[in-house]
N, C-alpha and C positions, 0 to 999 in steps of 0.2 A: 331664543329670539332667532328667527330665520334669517339666513344670509342672503339679503336682497340685493341683487345687482340691479341697480337702478337705470343704467344709461350707458351709452357709448360716448366717451369723451376723450379728449386729449389731455395733456398734463394740466393739473389744477392746483391751486393752493388755497387754503382757508381764507375766507374774506367775509365781511360784513354784508348782509343782505340789504340791498337798497330799497327793495319792495317790502310791503307788509303784509302779513297774511290778510287775505280778503275775507269779509264776511259775505255770505250769500244775501242778496237783498233782492226784493221785487219792487221795482218802480214802475209806475205808470205814467205815460205822458200823453196829453190831449193836444193834437195838432189842430190849430185853428187856421183856416184859410179864408181870407177875404178876397171875394170874387167880385170884380168890378165888371159892369156891363156898359156897353155904348150903343146908342141907337144911330144908325147911319141914315142921315136925312138926304144925303145927296145920292143921285143915281151913280152906278158905277161909271169910271172913267176908262177909256181905252188905253191909257198911258201905263206902261209897265214900270213898276217902281221897286227898286232893289230893297230888300228888307235886311236890316242890319242883323247879324248874328248875335244872339243873347247867350252868353256862357252861363252855364249853371255853377252858382258859387259852391266852393267847397264846404263840406260840413264842418260846423264849429267844433274845435277841439273839445273832447269831454274832460271832466274832472276824474281824478282818480276813482271817485265813489260811482260817478256814471259809467266809467270805463268798466269797473268790476260788474255792475248791475247788468250791463249789456253782454259781456263775454263770458263771465263765469258760468252761467246757466246753459251754455252751448258747448261746454267741454265735459269729458269723462275722464276718469282715472282708469289706466289700463293696467292689469296685472297678468302676467303670463308665467307659466312653469313649463320646465322641460323634464320635470321629475326629479332633477338633481339640484336646480336653482330657480330662484323666481326673479323676475324682471318687472320693474314698476315703470310706467310711463303715462303718456296723456294722449287723449284723442279728441278730434273735432268733429262735432255732429253736422253731418251733411243733409240729413233729411229726417222728418218727424218719425219715420219708422225705423231709425237706428242705423243708418249708413254712416260709418265713422271713418275718418282718415287719421292715420298715425305713421310712425316710422316702422320700416321693416324690421330694424334691428330690435325693436321693443317686442316683437313677436317671433323673432328668428328662433327656429327649432322648438317652438313651444307644442306641448301636446294638450295644454289646457289655457284658455285665454277667457278672462271675464272682465267686466267694466262696470264701474259705478257712476251714474248721472250726477253731475253736481247740481242740476235743478231741482231733483227729487230725492236724491240719496238712494235710489233704487239700484240694485246690482243685477247684472244680466250676463248670461253666458254669451260668448262671442265667438263667431265664425270667421276665419280669414278667407275672405272671398277671392283675393288676388293681391299681387305685390310686384314691385320692381326692386330687385336686390340692388342694382347698379345706381338708381336714384334714391334709394332708401325710403320707399313710400309703401305702405301697405293700406288695404281698405278692408274694414270689419263690418259684419252684420250682427247687431245686438239682437238676440232671440226675444220675440214678443214685445218689442218696444213699439210704443205709439205716443204721439203728442209731445215729442222732445222738442225743446227749442233749437232752432237752427242757426248756425253761425252765418254772419253776414261776411261775404267774401269781398275783398278788394281787388286791385289791380296791381300786381307786383312790378309791371312794366313802367308804372308811374313813379316808382320811388327814386329819390334822389338823395345824394350825400347829405348827412346831417338831419334828414327827417326824423322827427320823434317817432319812437316805436316802444311797444311794450310786450315782453314775453311773459306768458301766463302759463303756468303748468304745476304738475303734481311734484314740486321740488322735494328732492330727497326721499320721494316714495312715501311721504307723510300722510297722503290722502286729503290735503288741504290744498285749495289753489292759493298760489303765491304769484304776485306780480313783480316784475322786474323792469323798470323803465331804462331806456337808453337811447341812442341815436344810431342811424345808418352810418357805417364807417367804410363801407366797401360794396361794390356791386360786381357781379359776375366773377367771384372769386373761386379759386380751386383750393381744396383742402383734403388732406388724407385723414380720415376718422379712424381711431383705432377703439375696437370694442373692449370695454372693461370687463366683459365677460370671458371671451376666449382669446383676446389679443389679436383677432383678425382685423385686417385693415381694408379700407374701402375708399376709392379715390372719388370724390364728389366735385363736380364742376358747376359753374354758374350759380354759386351760392351768394346769398345775402350776409354780408358781414356786419355785425352789431356789437356795441359795447354794453349790451344788456347782459345780466349776470345769469346766463342759462346754466342749470345746475342737473345733476343726476336726477331723473324722473321727469323732467320737463320736456323730454323727447317725445316728439309728435304733437306737442301743444302749439297753440296759435302764437304766431308773432303778429300784433296788430297795429295799426296806424292810430293817429291821435283821434280818429273818429270811431275806433272799435272795429274796423274792417280787418278781416284776416288778409295778410300780405305774405306770410311765410309760415313755414312749419319748422319750429326748433328741432335741431338735430345733433349739434356738437358744440362743445365749449372748449376754450383754451384761454388761460390767464396771460399768455404772452402775446403781446401786439405785433404786428408787422413792423419791422424795423424803418420801413420808408414812410410810415404813417405820419401825418402832421403831428407836432408836439401836442396840440390841443385835444387829439385823439387818443393820446397815451393814458388811458385810465387804468391800464394794468388787466382789462378784461376783454377777451374776444371771444365772440360766439358766432355760430352760423346757422342759417335757416335755408330751407328749400324754398325758392320762389312759389307762391301759391299757384300760378298759372302752370308751373311744370307740374306740381303735385296732382292738380285737377285733370291735367292731361292723362295721367295714369289712372286716376279715378273714373274718368270717362270711358277708357278702354275696358276697364274692369266692369263697370257697368253694362257695357255692351257684351260682356261674356267673350271677348275676343284676345286669346293669347297671341302674342306677336312682338317682334323685337325683343326688348328687355323685360317685358310685361307678361307675367305668368297668371293665368286664372284658372281656378279649381283645385283640386287635390294635388299635392306636391309629389314629384317622383322621388324614389329613393334608390340610390345606388349603393350606399353604405361604406363610402370612404371620405376621408378628410385630406385635402391636398393643399399644396403650396407651389409657388413657382421653383422651378429647377434652380439649384445653388450653382449649376455650371451653365456654360453657353449653350447647352443642348436644349433644344425646344421640348416642351412637354410640362405636364402638371405632376409634380412629386408627390407620391402617396405617403402621408405621414401617420394614417391611422386607417385600420379596416374593421368594420363592425362585424361582431360574430353572427354567423349565420345569415349575413347580408348577400344581395346578389353578387357583389364584387368578391367577397370571400368564396362563395361557391363557384365563380368562374375561374378561381386561382389567383386573383390579385392579392398581392402582399405588401406590407410596408416597405417603402424605399423603391418600389416599382415607378416607372416613368410612364403615365398614359400620354399616348402620342397620337391616337385618332379616335374618332367617334362617328360610326357609321360612314366612313370614307372621308369626314372632314379632318384635316390636320388640327391637333391640339398643341398649341405653343405655350401655353400659359394656364395658370389656375383659372383665370377669368374666362378663358376660351371654354373650358370645361363647364363652368357656371352658366355660360350663355346657352350652350348647347342643351343643358338640362332644363332651362327655362322653357323651351319648346316642347318638352316631353311631358307625359302623364303616367301614372301608374298603369301597369299593364303593357306599355310600349316595349317592343323588342328592339334592341340596338346592337350593333356590332362595335366592339371596342378593341382597340389595339394598345399594346404597351410593351415596354422593355423591362425585362425583369433584372434582379440583382446581378446575374451573371452576363448580362448583356445580350440575351437571346431575346429576339422579337417574337411576341405571342399575340395571338388574337382569340376572342371568344364572343359567342352570341349569348346575350342575357336579356332577361325580363325585368323590367324596372318595378320595384316595390312601391308601396305607399309610405310616405313620411311626413313629418311635420314641415310647416312653411319655412 
């Protein structure tokens, strides 16, 4: 049995699933609208009359069965492989021709990505069109897809504490949609997510905190409101609650989702084909090193590994060297180097500066290769 790394999560403990495995269902609804007409028998009057505003009532909450029928066909299970390990996650269908939203960590480092549509059971090869490492968002294109049911998007800015929500995804990488109901327990939260694959950490801000049981494999899946509208993208889970949370919120489960408005901002930029800020579009540049923050007060990105035959190795960079500059821009941390790489593409030439193990300052010009997302 393959070792499947299914998600980035914080510490977690075994617990009973509150959601049930959902069966795919096809429900049809016929909406009847009664239209009344009125004949105006009097001529128009010159008096200006203020018309009261009519608010649109909120959609009625769906039953668990109705929620499943609406949401499940609009998700895909995602499987990615680095050649050494596999990762399972979930994706949200944004267009009939196979544009899919998921987490970046689901496809991070993958040389092969595929997806299976819950609506049809059909599998597709997937291409990573673009991503934002810092916001943990990626956009995929499913090859030769057509006619896929599209998710209904909500407005994450309208969320309030204690609103009912449900996380739906490929829990534990089993290939079956599982629902986990809960409530919103925090807004605009910050969390440090740790990858279960390589232990790397990513600071995420502006997150939706919920007490829904988000599990490995749910990453990239929809967090929906009571009407089945996507309000977030599930990304991390932790069984420990915030110590300052009200007693009523202490359920033993805390999970986090990216607000859908933020995620769609990334998706919109990827659709436009515009690399900029923290969003990268197109093939990924490859330098060939793994870095971490310097363990001392000295600024820089500490090299912890160098790929054989990589541009970095050919330039003379070795483990324990400290990267200090990138084409004239100072590098003060590992995040700085990641940010600078975001704006580059394979074939770009860069000037890199570093301090080697002897303390000598060195520089080199190198051409970036092509690598996985």
